[in-house]
C-alpha positions, 0 to 999 in steps of 0.5 A: 515531484515533491507531493505525496498523498495518502488515505482518502486523498488517493482514493483509499478509505479506512484506518488501515488504508490511511496508515499504510499509505500515510506511512509510505507517503511520509517515509518517501517524502523524507527519502525524496528530501534526502535524495534517496530512491523511493520505496514502491510496495510490490503488488505481490504484497497486499498493501502494494496490490491495494495501491495498484488497484486504486490507481488502476480502477478508480475513475472507471465507469461503475467503479466505487469511489473508494477502495477498502481492504476491509470490504467490497471488490478489493477484499474479494480480489485479495481472497481470490488472489490468495493475498488475504492472510491473518497469519502474522508469520505468513505476512512477515515471510512474504514481506521478507521475501521481497526485501522489505522487512523493516524497510521503514526502520532503516536509518535515513541519512 
């Protein structure tokens, strides 16, 4: 209940993956300590999809040992699913639509 892992420890490889999962793990650790509901990133966002993909595919026979958003099967999945975007306004709109814009910036009391 009080262990939050990120990056390589949860099967994701790369700087971007470590930043996304590390920030989420740290933020959720503080939320847990404050008795608040944890944030779970939805699969409708690439970051949530990446975490879900790692959770569901790592350990399968023939699966890669790590998941990366920069290359390999998950990048192809993002492209095929229409998740991949380099347009900041498009990404911002998707995050806002899910009520998570500035989610990490909200004051925790």
